[in-house]
ChimeraX commands (.cxc) that place a marker at each C-alpha (Angstrom):
marker #1 position 1.57,125.65,-14.96 radius 0.5
marker #1 position -0.01,122.13,-15.61 radius 0.5
marker #1 position 3.29,120.76,-16.62 radius 0.5
marker #1 position 5.01,121.92,-13.73 radius 0.5
marker #1 position 2.21,120.94,-11.34 radius 0.5
marker #1 position 2.56,117.63,-13.30 radius 0.5
marker #1 position 6.51,117.61,-12.87 radius 0.5
marker #1 position 6.30,118.62,-9.03 radius 0.5
marker #1 position 3.82,115.95,-8.69 radius 0.5
marker #1 position 5.85,113.47,-10.59 radius 0.5
marker #1 position 8.96,114.50,-8.51 radius 0.5
marker #1 position 6.91,114.52,-5.20 radius 0.5
marker #1 position 5.64,111.07,-6.19 radius 0.5
marker #1 position 8.66,109.77,-6.79 radius 0.5
marker #1 position 10.51,110.66,-3.87 radius 0.5
marker #1 position 7.74,109.20,-1.86 radius 0.5
marker #1 position 7.54,106.17,-3.87 radius 0.5
marker #1 position 11.45,105.87,-3.44 radius 0.5
marker #1 position 11.36,106.56,0.25 radius 0.5
marker #1 position 8.56,104.15,0.96 radius 0.5
marker #1 position 10.61,101.57,-1.50 radius 0.5
marker #1 position 13.32,102.24,0.93 radius 0.5
marker #1 position 11.47,101.45,3.87 radius 0.5
marker #1 position 9.87,98.38,2.64 radius 0.5
marker #1 position 13.18,96.88,1.68 radius 0.5
marker #1 position 14.55,97.85,5.34 radius 0.5
marker #1 position 11.40,96.55,7.01 radius 0.5
marker #1 position 11.83,93.32,4.83 radius 0.5
marker #1 position 15.63,92.99,5.94 radius 0.5
marker #1 position 14.85,93.90,9.32 radius 0.5
marker #1 position 11.75,91.14,9.63 radius 0.5
marker #1 position 13.72,88.70,7.73 radius 0.5
marker #1 position 16.38,89.01,10.51 radius 0.5
marker #1 position 14.31,88.86,13.13 radius 0.5
marker #1 position 12.88,85.57,11.81 radius 0.5
marker #1 position 16.20,84.04,11.28 radius 0.5
marker #1 position 17.10,84.93,14.95 radius 0.5
marker #1 position 13.97,83.39,16.38 radius 0.5
marker #1 position 14.85,80.60,14.35 radius 0.5
marker #1 position 18.68,80.12,15.54 radius 0.5
marker #1 position 17.50,80.74,18.79 radius 0.5
marker #1 position 14.83,78.27,18.83 radius 0.5
marker #1 position 17.04,75.46,17.40 radius 0.5
marker #1 position 20.06,76.18,20.16 radius 0.5
marker #1 position 18.20,76.48,23.31 radius 0.5
marker #1 position 14.58,74.80,23.04 radius 0.5
marker #1 position 13.94,71.08,23.65 radius 0.5
marker #1 position 13.17,68.53,20.83 radius 0.5
marker #1 position 10.10,68.76,19.10 radius 0.5
marker #1 position 7.28,67.08,20.80 radius 0.5
marker #1 position 4.58,67.29,23.31 radius 0.5
marker #1 position 6.21,68.46,26.28 radius 0.5
marker #1 position 2.82,69.46,28.20 radius 0.5
marker #1 position 2.65,65.97,29.81 radius 0.5
marker #1 position 1.45,62.78,29.07 radius 0.5
marker #1 position 3.27,59.66,27.52 radius 0.5
marker #1 position 4.53,61.70,24.64 radius 0.5
marker #1 position 6.04,64.11,27.05 radius 0.5
marker #1 position 9.89,64.46,26.30 radius 0.5
marker #1 position 11.67,63.75,29.17 radius 0.5
marker #1 position 15.36,63.71,27.67 radius 0.5
marker #1 position 17.52,62.74,25.08 radius 0.5
marker #1 position 19.34,59.11,24.23 radius 0.5
marker #1 position 22.93,58.47,24.23 radius 0.5
marker #1 position 22.85,59.08,20.28 radius 0.5
marker #1 position 20.83,62.82,20.88 radius 0.5
marker #1 position 17.65,61.53,20.05 radius 0.5
marker #1 position 14.66,62.87,22.07 radius 0.5
marker #1 position 13.17,60.31,24.61 radius 0.5
marker #1 position 9.37,60.28,25.72 radius 0.5
marker #1 position 8.03,59.14,28.26 radius 0.5
marker #1 position 6.11,56.44,27.14 radius 0.5
marker #1 position 9.41,55.07,25.38 radius 0.5
marker #1 position 11.56,55.45,28.61 radius 0.5
marker #1 position 8.64,53.31,30.67 radius 0.5
marker #1 position 8.29,50.74,27.78 radius 0.5
marker #1 position 12.46,50.59,28.25 radius 0.5
marker #1 position 12.25,49.79,31.74 radius 0.5
marker #1 position 9.41,47.21,31.42 radius 0.5
marker #1 position 11.86,45.50,29.16 radius 0.5
marker #1 position 14.91,45.80,31.78 radius 0.5
marker #1 position 12.56,44.51,34.09 radius 0.5
marker #1 position 11.50,41.31,32.27 radius 0.5
marker #1 position 15.30,40.34,31.68 radius 0.5
marker #1 position 16.05,40.59,35.46 radius 0.5
marker #1 position 13.05,38.45,36.24 radius 0.5
marker #1 position 14.04,35.93,33.81 radius 0.5
marker #1 position 17.63,35.92,35.13 radius 0.5
marker #1 position 16.61,35.47,38.68 radius 0.5
marker #1 position 14.26,32.65,37.68 radius 0.5
marker #1 position 17.67,31.02,36.02 radius 0.5
marker #1 position 19.62,31.76,39.39 radius 0.5
marker #1 position 20.15,29.58,42.45 radius 0.5
marker #1 position 21.70,25.84,42.20 radius 0.5
marker #1 position 20.00,22.75,40.64 radius 0.5
marker #1 position 18.21,20.62,42.89 radius 0.5
marker #1 position 20.14,17.75,42.04 radius 0.5
marker #1 position 23.56,19.10,42.67 radius 0.5
marker #1 position 22.00,20.64,45.75 radius 0.5
marker #1 position 21.61,17.32,47.20 radius 0.5
marker #1 position 24.95,15.78,45.96 radius 0.5
marker #1 position 26.46,18.46,47.75 radius 0.5
marker #1 position 25.27,18.12,50.78 radius 0.5
marker #1 position 26.66,14.61,50.85 radius 0.5
marker #1 position 24.06,12.23,50.74 radius 0.5
marker #1 position 24.39,10.75,47.12 radius 0.5
marker #1 position 25.77,11.59,43.80 radius 0.5
marker #1 position 23.73,13.67,41.38 radius 0.5
marker #1 position 22.85,10.81,39.29 radius 0.5
marker #1 position 20.99,9.02,42.24 radius 0.5
marker #1 position 19.52,12.27,43.34 radius 0.5
marker #1 position 17.48,12.44,40.08 radius 0.5
marker #1 position 16.46,9.37,40.86 radius 0.5
marker #1 position 14.94,10.41,44.15 radius 0.5
marker #1 position 13.50,13.53,42.74 radius 0.5
marker #1 position 11.62,11.52,40.23 radius 0.5
marker #1 position 10.35,9.18,42.86 radius 0.5
marker #1 position 8.94,12.37,44.73 radius 0.5
marker #1 position 11.33,11.85,47.73 radius 0.5
marker #1 position 12.54,15.19,47.70 radius 0.5
marker #1 position 10.35,18.68,48.71 radius 0.5
marker #1 position 11.01,22.44,48.42 radius 0.5
marker #1 position 9.17,24.45,50.72 radius 0.5
marker #1 position 6.82,21.86,51.59 radius 0.5
marker #1 position 5.84,20.55,48.01 radius 0.5
marker #1 position 7.15,17.53,46.20 radius 0.5
marker #1 position 9.20,18.51,43.53 radius 0.5
marker #1 position 9.88,15.85,40.67 radius 0.5
marker #1 position 10.93,18.54,37.58 radius 0.5
marker #1 position 14.44,17.72,36.48 radius 0.5
marker #1 position 16.55,21.02,36.27 radius 0.5
marker #1 position 14.46,22.84,39.18 radius 0.5
marker #1 position 16.71,25.37,40.71 radius 0.5
marker #1 position 16.44,25.74,44.54 radius 0.5
marker #1 position 16.92,29.82,45.86 radius 0.5
marker #1 position 19.09,30.75,48.72 radius 0.5
marker #1 position 15.72,31.00,50.76 radius 0.5
marker #1 position 14.09,27.47,50.33 radius 0.5
marker #1 position 13.80,24.52,52.80 radius 0.5
marker #1 position 14.86,21.28,50.93 radius 0.5
marker #1 position 13.92,18.13,52.63 radius 0.5
marker #1 position 14.81,14.60,51.71 radius 0.5
marker #1 position 12.65,12.01,52.81 radius 0.5
marker #1 position 11.19,14.39,55.12 radius 0.5
marker #1 position 14.52,15.50,56.47 radius 0.5
marker #1 position 15.96,18.78,56.08 radius 0.5
marker #1 position 19.20,19.02,54.43 radius 0.5
marker #1 position 21.57,21.76,53.20 radius 0.5
marker #1 position 24.49,21.84,50.97 radius 0.5
marker #1 position 27.92,21.44,52.73 radius 0.5
marker #1 position 31.35,23.21,52.18 radius 0.5
marker #1 position 33.52,20.95,50.07 radius 0.5
marker #1 position 36.48,20.00,52.08 radius 0.5
marker #1 position 39.97,17.78,50.69 radius 0.5
marker #1 position 42.18,16.31,53.02 radius 0.5
marker #1 position 45.58,14.53,52.40 radius 0.5
marker #1 position 46.31,11.66,54.92 radius 0.5
marker #1 position 49.67,10.15,55.22 radius 0.5
marker #1 position 48.37,6.48,56.15 radius 0.5
marker #1 position 50.58,4.28,58.57 radius 0.5
marker #1 position 50.74,0.44,58.75 radius 0.5
marker #1 position 47.94,-1.59,60.49 radius 0.5
marker #1 position 44.86,0.54,59.08 radius 0.5
marker #1 position 42.50,-0.94,56.74 radius 0.5
marker #1 position 40.67,1.08,53.95 radius 0.5
marker #1 position 37.13,-0.32,54.02 radius 0.5
marker #1 position 34.64,-1.13,51.23 radius 0.5
marker #1 position 31.31,0.22,51.38 radius 0.5
marker #1 position 29.32,-1.75,53.93 radius 0.5
marker #1 position 32.32,-3.45,55.43 radius 0.5
marker #1 position 32.66,-3.18,59.32 radius 0.5
marker #1 position 36.32,-3.49,60.60 radius 0.5
marker #1 position 38.20,-2.32,63.40 radius 0.5
marker #1 position 41.34,-0.02,62.98 radius 0.5
marker #1 position 40.16,1.87,59.65 radius 0.5
marker #1 position 41.53,4.89,58.22 radius 0.5
marker #1 position 37.85,6.52,58.90 radius 0.5
marker #1 position 39.26,6.09,62.37 radius 0.5
marker #1 position 42.30,8.47,61.53 radius 0.5
marker #1 position 40.02,10.85,59.91 radius 0.5
marker #1 position 37.29,10.80,62.71 radius 0.5
marker #1 position 37.75,14.55,63.77 radius 0.5
marker #1 position 38.81,15.94,60.44 radius 0.5
marker #1 position 35.19,17.01,59.26 radius 0.5
marker #1 position 31.79,16.51,60.71 radius 0.5
marker #1 position 30.53,15.54,57.27 radius 0.5
marker #1 position 30.93,12.27,55.65 radius 0.5
marker #1 position 34.48,11.95,54.15 radius 0.5
marker #1 position 34.87,9.39,51.31 radius 0.5
marker #1 position 38.55,8.22,50.25 radius 0.5
marker #1 position 40.36,8.39,47.11 radius 0.5
marker #1 position 43.29,6.13,46.42 radius 0.5
marker #1 position 42.54,2.64,48.52 radius 0.5
marker #1 position 45.53,1.10,50.39 radius 0.5
marker #1 position 45.90,-2.22,52.13 radius 0.5
marker #1 position 46.39,-2.78,55.77 radius 0.5
marker #1 position 50.15,-3.39,55.22 radius 0.5
marker #1 position 50.47,-0.23,52.72 radius 0.5
marker #1 position 51.71,3.24,53.72 radius 0.5
marker #1 position 51.27,6.67,52.04 radius 0.5
marker #1 position 49.10,8.79,50.72 radius 0.5
marker #1 position 45.55,8.79,50.69 radius 0.5
marker #1 position 43.07,11.74,49.64 radius 0.5
marker #1 position 39.29,12.15,51.58 radius 0.5
marker #1 position 36.86,14.20,50.65 radius 0.5
marker #1 position 33.05,15.10,51.48 radius 0.5
marker #1 position 32.87,15.89,47.40 radius 0.5
marker #1 position 31.24,12.32,46.62 radius 0.5
marker #1 position 31.22,12.79,42.83 radius 0.5
marker #1 position 34.97,13.50,42.66 radius 0.5
marker #1 position 35.40,10.73,44.80 radius 0.5
marker #1 position 33.65,8.24,42.77 radius 0.5
marker #1 position 35.28,10.01,39.51 radius 0.5
marker #1 position 38.87,9.34,41.11 radius 0.5
marker #1 position 38.24,6.11,42.02 radius 0.5
marker #1 position 37.17,4.53,38.94 radius 0.5
marker #1 position 39.60,1.76,37.85 radius 0.5
marker #1 position 39.72,3.32,34.21 radius 0.5
marker #1 position 40.63,6.69,35.59 radius 0.5
marker #1 position 44.26,7.51,35.19 radius 0.5
marker #1 position 45.79,9.22,38.01 radius 0.5
marker #1 position 49.56,9.87,38.89 radius 0.5
marker #1 position 50.81,7.78,41.58 radius 0.5
marker #1 position 54.46,7.11,42.60 radius 0.5
marker #1 position 55.46,4.26,45.10 radius 0.5
marker #1 position 58.52,3.63,47.17 radius 0.5
marker #1 position 58.70,-0.33,47.31 radius 0.5
marker #1 position 60.93,-2.65,49.11 radius 0.5
marker #1 position 61.20,-6.23,47.93 radius 0.5
marker #1 position 61.68,-9.69,49.58 radius 0.5
marker #1 position 65.15,-9.97,47.86 radius 0.5
marker #1 position 67.46,-8.10,45.62 radius 0.5
marker #1 position 65.95,-7.13,42.47 radius 0.5
marker #1 position 67.45,-8.08,39.14 radius 0.5
marker #1 position 68.09,-5.51,36.62 radius 0.5
marker #1 position 66.20,-8.00,33.81 radius 0.5
marker #1 position 63.32,-8.18,35.73 radius 0.5
marker #1 position 63.41,-4.43,35.94 radius 0.5
marker #1 position 63.49,-4.32,31.98 radius 0.5
marker #1 position 60.95,-6.73,31.70 radius 0.5
marker #1 position 58.48,-4.46,34.01 radius 0.5
marker #1 position 59.46,-1.36,32.18 radius 0.5
marker #1 position 58.70,-2.78,28.78 radius 0.5
marker #1 position 55.07,-3.56,30.12 radius 0.5
marker #1 position 53.56,-6.66,31.54 radius 0.5
marker #1 position 50.16,-8.20,31.16 radius 0.5
marker #1 position 47.71,-8.66,33.87 radius 0.5
marker #1 position 44.42,-9.87,33.64 radius 0.5
marker #1 position 44.89,-9.73,29.96 radius 0.5
marker #1 position 45.58,-6.38,29.74 radius 0.5
marker #1 position 48.67,-4.53,29.53 radius 0.5
marker #1 position 49.62,-2.51,32.34 radius 0.5
marker #1 position 51.65,0.90,31.26 radius 0.5
marker #1 position 54.54,1.52,33.80 radius 0.5
marker #1 position 55.63,5.21,33.45 radius 0.5
marker #1 position 58.93,4.57,35.23 radius 0.5
marker #1 position 60.47,2.45,37.11 radius 0.5
marker #1 position 64.26,2.40,38.56 radius 0.5
marker #1 position 66.26,1.51,41.41 radius 0.5
marker #1 position 65.85,4.11,44.59 radius 0.5
marker #1 position 68.96,6.41,44.52 radius 0.5
marker #1 position 71.21,5.96,47.86 radius 0.5
marker #1 position 68.69,2.59,48.39 radius 0.5
marker #1 position 69.18,-1.11,48.40 radius 0.5
marker #1 position 69.22,-3.14,45.36 radius 0.5
marker #1 position 65.63,-4.21,46.96 radius 0.5
marker #1 position 64.41,-1.00,47.07 radius 0.5
marker #1 position 62.24,0.55,43.88 radius 0.5
marker #1 position 60.60,3.41,42.69 radius 0.5
marker #1 position 57.86,2.90,40.28 radius 0.5
marker #1 position 55.33,5.46,38.76 radius 0.5
marker #1 position 51.88,4.00,37.61 radius 0.5
marker #1 position 48.77,5.93,36.58 radius 0.5
marker #1 position 46.68,2.65,36.94 radius 0.5
marker #1 position 43.49,3.01,39.24 radius 0.5
marker #1 position 43.52,-1.01,39.73 radius 0.5
marker #1 position 43.58,-2.25,43.36 radius 0.5
marker #1 position 46.55,-3.79,44.42 radius 0.5
marker #1 position 48.28,-3.20,41.36 radius 0.5
marker #1 position 51.73,-2.76,42.57 radius 0.5
marker #1 position 51.89,-5.92,44.08 radius 0.5
marker #1 position 50.43,-7.73,41.35 radius 0.5
marker #1 position 53.09,-6.18,39.11 radius 0.5
marker #1 position 56.21,-7.60,41.22 radius 0.5
marker #1 position 54.35,-10.79,41.87 radius 0.5
marker #1 position 54.17,-11.33,37.97 radius 0.5
marker #1 position 58.02,-11.51,37.77 radius 0.5
marker #1 position 58.39,-13.55,41.11 radius 0.5
marker #1 position 58.91,-11.13,43.93 radius 0.5
marker #1 position 56.97,-10.32,46.87 radius 0.5
marker #1 position 56.44,-6.71,48.18 radius 0.5
marker #1 position 57.41,-6.35,51.71 radius 0.5
marker #1 position 57.02,-2.51,52.21 radius 0.5
marker #1 position 54.75,-0.48,49.79 radius 0.5
marker #1 position 54.72,3.38,50.57 radius 0.5
marker #1 position 52.64,5.56,48.11 radius 0.5
marker #1 position 55.14,8.93,48.16 radius 0.5
marker #1 position 52.73,10.90,45.40 radius 0.5
marker #1 position 49.34,11.11,44.33 radius 0.5
marker #1 position 47.80,13.35,41.81 radius 0.5
marker #1 position 50.69,15.65,42.36 radius 0.5
marker #1 position 50.60,15.96,46.27 radius 0.5
marker #1 position 53.31,14.79,48.28 radius 0.5
marker #1 position 54.11,14.03,51.77 radius 0.5
marker #1 position 56.58,16.70,52.55 radius 0.5
marker #1 position 56.04,17.94,55.91 radius 0.5
marker #1 position 53.22,15.88,56.76 radius 0.5
marker #1 position 54.11,13.18,59.30 radius 0.5
marker #1 position 52.95,9.51,59.22 radius 0.5
marker #1 position 49.39,9.03,60.66 radius 0.5
marker #1 position 48.40,12.80,60.50 radius 0.5
marker #1 position 46.36,14.52,57.63 radius 0.5
marker #1 position 46.32,18.06,56.58 radius 0.5
marker #1 position 43.88,20.51,54.42 radius 0.5
marker #1 position 44.45,21.03,50.78 radius 0.5
marker #1 position 45.15,24.24,49.53 radius 0.5
marker #1 position 42.89,25.98,47.25 radius 0.5
marker #1 position 45.27,25.64,44.34 radius 0.5
marker #1 position 45.55,22.15,45.29 radius 0.5
marker #1 position 42.12,21.51,45.18 radius 0.5
marker #1 position 41.98,23.28,41.54 radius 0.5
marker #1 position 44.59,20.93,40.41 radius 0.5
marker #1 position 42.97,18.16,41.80 radius 0.5
marker #1 position 39.44,19.01,39.98 radius 0.5
marker #1 position 41.48,19.31,36.72 radius 0.5
marker #1 position 42.41,15.62,37.24 radius 0.5
marker #1 position 38.97,14.54,37.65 radius 0.5
marker link #1:1,2 radius 0.2
marker link #1:2,3 radius 0.2
marker link #1:3,4 radius 0.2
marker link #1:4,5 radius 0.2
marker link #1:5,6 radius 0.2
marker link #1:6,7 radius 0.2
marker link #1:7,8 radius 0.2
marker link #1:8,9 radius 0.2
marker link #1:9,10 radius 0.2
marker link #1:10,11 radius 0.2
marker link #1:11,12 radius 0.2
marker link #1:12,13 radius 0.2
marker link #1:13,14 radius 0.2
marker link #1:14,15 radius 0.2
marker link #1:15,16 radius 0.2
marker link #1:16,17 radius 0.2
marker link #1:17,18 radius 0.2
marker link #1:18,19 radius 0.2
marker link #1:19,20 radius 0.2
marker link #1:20,21 radius 0.2
marker link #1:21,22 radius 0.2
marker link #1:22,23 radius 0.2
marker link #1:23,24 radius 0.2
marker link #1:24,25 radius 0.2
marker link #1:25,26 radius 0.2
marker link #1:26,27 radius 0.2
marker link #1:27,28 radius 0.2
marker link #1:28,29 radius 0.2
marker link #1:29,30 radius 0.2
marker link #1:30,31 radius 0.2
marker link #1:31,32 radius 0.2
marker link #1:32,33 radius 0.2
marker link #1:33,34 radius 0.2
marker link #1:34,35 radius 0.2
marker link #1:35,36 radius 0.2
marker link #1:36,37 radius 0.2
marker link #1:37,38 radius 0.2
marker link #1:38,39 radius 0.2
marker link #1:39,40 radius 0.2
marker link #1:40,41 radius 0.2
marker link #1:41,42 radius 0.2
marker link #1:42,43 radius 0.2
marker link #1:43,44 radius 0.2
marker link #1:44,45 radius 0.2
marker link #1:45,46 radius 0.2
marker link #1:46,47 radius 0.2
marker link #1:47,48 radius 0.2
marker link #1:48,49 radius 0.2
marker link #1:49,50 radius 0.2
marker link #1:50,51 radius 0.2
marker link #1:51,52 radius 0.2
marker link #1:52,53 radius 0.2
marker link #1:53,54 radius 0.2
marker link #1:54,55 radius 0.2
marker link #1:55,56 radius 0.2
marker link #1:56,57 radius 0.2
marker link #1:57,58 radius 0.2
marker link #1:58,59 radius 0.2
marker link #1:59,60 radius 0.2
marker link #1:60,61 radius 0.2
marker link #1:61,62 radius 0.2
marker link #1:62,63 radius 0.2
marker link #1:63,64 radius 0.2
marker link #1:64,65 radius 0.2
marker link #1:65,66 radius 0.2
marker link #1:66,67 radius 0.2
marker link #1:67,68 radius 0.2
marker link #1:68,69 radius 0.2
marker link #1:69,70 radius 0.2
marker link #1:70,71 radius 0.2
marker link #1:71,72 radius 0.2
marker link #1:72,73 radius 0.2
marker link #1:73,74 radius 0.2
marker link #1:74,75 radius 0.2
marker link #1:75,76 radius 0.2
marker link #1:76,77 radius 0.2
marker link #1:77,78 radius 0.2
marker link #1:78,79 radius 0.2
marker link #1:79,80 radius 0.2
marker link #1:80,81 radius 0.2
marker link #1:81,82 radius 0.2
marker link #1:82,83 radius 0.2
marker link #1:83,84 radius 0.2
marker link #1:84,85 radius 0.2
marker link #1:85,86 radius 0.2
marker link #1:86,87 radius 0.2
marker link #1:87,88 radius 0.2
marker link #1:88,89 radius 0.2
marker link #1:89,90 radius 0.2
marker link #1:90,91 radius 0.2
marker link #1:91,92 radius 0.2
marker link #1:92,93 radius 0.2
marker link #1:93,94 radius 0.2
marker link #1:94,95 radius 0.2
marker link #1:95,96 radius 0.2
marker link #1:96,97 radius 0.2
marker link #1:97,98 radius 0.2
marker link #1:98,99 radius 0.2
marker link #1:99,100 radius 0.2
marker link #1:100,101 radius 0.2
marker link #1:101,102 radius 0.2
marker link #1:102,103 radius 0.2
marker link #1:103,104 radius 0.2
marker link #1:104,105 radius 0.2
marker link #1:105,106 radius 0.2
marker link #1:106,107 radius 0.2
marker link #1:107,108 radius 0.2
marker link #1:108,109 radius 0.2
marker link #1:109,110 radius 0.2
marker link #1:110,111 radius 0.2
marker link #1:111,112 radius 0.2
marker link #1:112,113 radius 0.2
marker link #1:113,114 radius 0.2
marker link #1:114,115 radius 0.2
marker link #1:115,116 radius 0.2
marker link #1:116,117 radius 0.2
marker link #1:117,118 radius 0.2
marker link #1:118,119 radius 0.2
marker link #1:119,120 radius 0.2
marker link #1:120,121 radius 0.2
marker link #1:121,122 radius 0.2
marker link #1:122,123 radius 0.2
marker link #1:123,124 radius 0.2
marker link #1:124,125 radius 0.2
marker link #1:125,126 radius 0.2
marker link #1:126,127 radius 0.2
marker link #1:127,128 radius 0.2
marker link #1:128,129 radius 0.2
marker link #1:129,130 radius 0.2
marker link #1:130,131 radius 0.2
marker link #1:131,132 radius 0.2
marker link #1:132,133 radius 0.2
marker link #1:133,134 radius 0.2
marker link #1:134,135 radius 0.2
marker link #1:135,136 radius 0.2
marker link #1:136,137 radius 0.2
marker link #1:137,138 radius 0.2
marker link #1:138,139 radius 0.2
marker link #1:139,140 radius 0.2
marker link #1:140,141 radius 0.2
marker link #1:141,142 radius 0.2
marker link #1:142,143 radius 0.2
marker link #1:143,144 radius 0.2
marker link #1:144,145 radius 0.2
marker link #1:145,146 radius 0.2
marker link #1:146,147 radius 0.2
marker link #1:147,148 radius 0.2
marker link #1:148,149 radius 0.2
marker link #1:149,150 radius 0.2
marker link #1:150,151 radius 0.2
marker link #1:151,152 radius 0.2
marker link #1:152,153 radius 0.2
marker link #1:153,154 radius 0.2
marker link #1:154,155 radius 0.2
marker link #1:155,156 radius 0.2
marker link #1:156,157 radius 0.2
marker link #1:157,158 radius 0.2
marker link #1:158,159 radius 0.2
marker link #1:159,160 radius 0.2
marker link #1:160,161 radius 0.2
marker link #1:161,162 radius 0.2
marker link #1:162,163 radius 0.2
marker link #1:163,164 radius 0.2
marker link #1:164,165 radius 0.2
marker link #1:165,166 radius 0.2
marker link #1:166,167 radius 0.2
marker link #1:167,168 radius 0.2
marker link #1:168,169 radius 0.2
marker link #1:169,170 radius 0.2
marker link #1:170,171 radius 0.2
marker link #1:171,172 radius 0.2
marker link #1:172,173 radius 0.2
marker link #1:173,174 radius 0.2
marker link #1:174,175 radius 0.2
marker link #1:175,176 radius 0.2
marker link #1:176,177 radius 0.2
marker link #1:177,178 radius 0.2
marker link #1:178,179 radius 0.2
marker link #1:179,180 radius 0.2
marker link #1:180,181 radius 0.2
marker link #1:181,182 radius 0.2
marker link #1:182,183 radius 0.2
marker link #1:183,184 radius 0.2
marker link #1:184,185 radius 0.2
marker link #1:185,186 radius 0.2
marker link #1:186,187 radius 0.2
marker link #1:187,188 radius 0.2
marker link #1:188,189 radius 0.2
marker link #1:189,190 radius 0.2
marker link #1:190,191 radius 0.2
marker link #1:191,192 radius 0.2
marker link #1:192,193 radius 0.2
marker link #1:193,194 radius 0.2
marker link #1:194,195 radius 0.2
marker link #1:195,196 radius 0.2
marker link #1:196,197 radius 0.2
marker link #1:197,198 radius 0.2
marker link #1:198,199 radius 0.2
marker link #1:199,200 radius 0.2
marker link #1:200,201 radius 0.2
marker link #1:201,202 radius 0.2
marker link #1:202,203 radius 0.2
marker link #1:203,204 radius 0.2
marker link #1:204,205 radius 0.2
marker link #1:205,206 radius 0.2
marker link #1:206,207 radius 0.2
marker link #1:207,208 radius 0.2
marker link #1:208,209 radius 0.2
marker link #1:209,210 radius 0.2
marker link #1:210,211 radius 0.2
marker link #1:211,212 radius 0.2
marker link #1:212,213 radius 0.2
marker link #1:213,214 radius 0.2
marker link #1:214,215 radius 0.2
marker link #1:215,216 radius 0.2
marker link #1:216,217 radius 0.2
marker link #1:217,218 radius 0.2
marker link #1:218,219 radius 0.2
marker link #1:219,220 radius 0.2
marker link #1:220,221 radius 0.2
marker link #1:221,222 radius 0.2
marker link #1:222,223 radius 0.2
marker link #1:223,224 radius 0.2
marker link #1:224,225 radius 0.2
marker link #1:225,226 radius 0.2
marker link #1:226,227 radius 0.2
marker link #1:227,228 radius 0.2
marker link #1:228,229 radius 0.2
marker link #1:229,230 radius 0.2
marker link #1:230,231 radius 0.2
marker link #1:231,232 radius 0.2
marker link #1:232,233 radius 0.2
marker link #1:233,234 radius 0.2
marker link #1:234,235 radius 0.2
marker link #1:235,236 radius 0.2
marker link #1:236,237 radius 0.2
marker link #1:237,238 radius 0.2
marker link #1:238,239 radius 0.2
marker link #1:239,240 radius 0.2
marker link #1:240,241 radius 0.2
marker link #1:241,242 radius 0.2
marker link #1:242,243 radius 0.2
marker link #1:243,244 radius 0.2
marker link #1:244,245 radius 0.2
marker link #1:245,246 radius 0.2
marker link #1:246,247 radius 0.2
marker link #1:247,248 radius 0.2
marker link #1:248,249 radius 0.2
marker link #1:249,250 radius 0.2
marker link #1:250,251 radius 0.2
marker link #1:251,252 radius 0.2
marker link #1:252,253 radius 0.2
marker link #1:253,254 radius 0.2
marker link #1:254,255 radius 0.2
marker link #1:255,256 radius 0.2
marker link #1:256,257 radius 0.2
marker link #1:257,258 radius 0.2
marker link #1:258,259 radius 0.2
marker link #1:259,260 radius 0.2
marker link #1:260,261 radius 0.2
marker link #1:261,262 radius 0.2
marker link #1:262,263 radius 0.2
marker link #1:263,264 radius 0.2
marker link #1:264,265 radius 0.2
marker link #1:265,266 radius 0.2
marker link #1:266,267 radius 0.2
marker link #1:267,268 radius 0.2
marker link #1:268,269 radius 0.2
marker link #1:269,270 radius 0.2
marker link #1:270,271 radius 0.2
marker link #1:271,272 radius 0.2
marker link #1:272,273 radius 0.2
marker link #1:273,274 radius 0.2
marker link #1:274,275 radius 0.2
marker link #1:275,276 radius 0.2
marker link #1:276,277 radius 0.2
marker link #1:277,278 radius 0.2
marker link #1:278,279 radius 0.2
marker link #1:279,280 radius 0.2
marker link #1:280,281 radius 0.2
marker link #1:281,282 radius 0.2
marker link #1:282,283 radius 0.2
marker link #1:283,284 radius 0.2
marker link #1:284,285 radius 0.2
marker link #1:285,286 radius 0.2
marker link #1:286,287 radius 0.2
marker link #1:287,288 radius 0.2
marker link #1:288,289 radius 0.2
marker link #1:289,290 radius 0.2
marker link #1:290,291 radius 0.2
marker link #1:291,292 radius 0.2
marker link #1:292,293 radius 0.2
marker link #1:293,294 radius 0.2
marker link #1:294,295 radius 0.2
marker link #1:295,296 radius 0.2
marker link #1:296,297 radius 0.2
marker link #1:297,298 radius 0.2
marker link #1:298,299 radius 0.2
marker link #1:299,300 radius 0.2
marker link #1:300,301 radius 0.2
marker link #1:301,302 radius 0.2
marker link #1:302,303 radius 0.2
marker link #1:303,304 radius 0.2
marker link #1:304,305 radius 0.2
marker link #1:305,306 radius 0.2
marker link #1:306,307 radius 0.2
marker link #1:307,308 radius 0.2
marker link #1:308,309 radius 0.2
marker link #1:309,310 radius 0.2
marker link #1:310,311 radius 0.2
marker link #1:311,312 radius 0.2
marker link #1:312,313 radius 0.2
marker link #1:313,314 radius 0.2
marker link #1:314,315 radius 0.2
marker link #1:315,316 radius 0.2
marker link #1:316,317 radius 0.2
marker link #1:317,318 radius 0.2
marker link #1:318,319 radius 0.2
marker link #1:319,320 radius 0.2
marker link #1:320,321 radius 0.2
marker link #1:321,322 radius 0.2
marker link #1:322,323 radius 0.2
marker link #1:323,324 radius 0.2
marker link #1:324,325 radius 0.2
marker link #1:325,326 radius 0.2
marker link #1:326,327 radius 0.2
view
């Protein structure tokens, strides 16, 4: 009896134990699966880890690289961007000396002298700082008079005979400035001086800086002249000039010289790049000839095509670009 009871108890214990063990394993598997599912669900659907309940550490999005971005990081980034924008705006505008130069009053170099002397005010305050930048809304005054930059203008004139090109301060009747009187409401400066008896192309502009550069005697600019002499031009004299001659102890380089095709023996075409005054007359005088007619037909790549004598025209945008490339 005791054995049977013991056996029965053992078997019963065994069955209960087995069932309990099975339930325990199954429960463990179910619990593990549930935890794994929650973990996967959390990794797929939830926002990046961090404080998401407000405050500076609140995650408000992700960066392009996929990293979480907090509110504090976003604000700091925007502040830096604002600082860069402010820095750029302070470097905007136009330099004060250039602003004055663009007005046509003087060159930028002279403007620096006036600025240092306190002759220029911006919004009522004297400015002596070199490199100061003028903003579009600023009011600039020069010796108490308001100034503003002018639009740059460039003209080509086909000068007739009988008009002189005055030097600074000279007062003459019938000057080339009379021919340009209605071209612009700003002060114009010429490039490429011609005498009273000379004909041909001259450039005019309110860009004083360019005019000063191009009128420098040392500045080389392509010019072609059609010249008529007082008598037939000997070939040996043509060769003398072609090989180079000395004027004031300096050799003048002749780019090209030849008889005008279809013209008389006293008609010569000559190309030079020198900026010296009366250089063509002096070249032919050096070999014993007098210039009767001097007509400049090309200056700086510009020709007098479709430009009647005594008339002027505005340069095209491309012609202005080409001219500035020579400066």
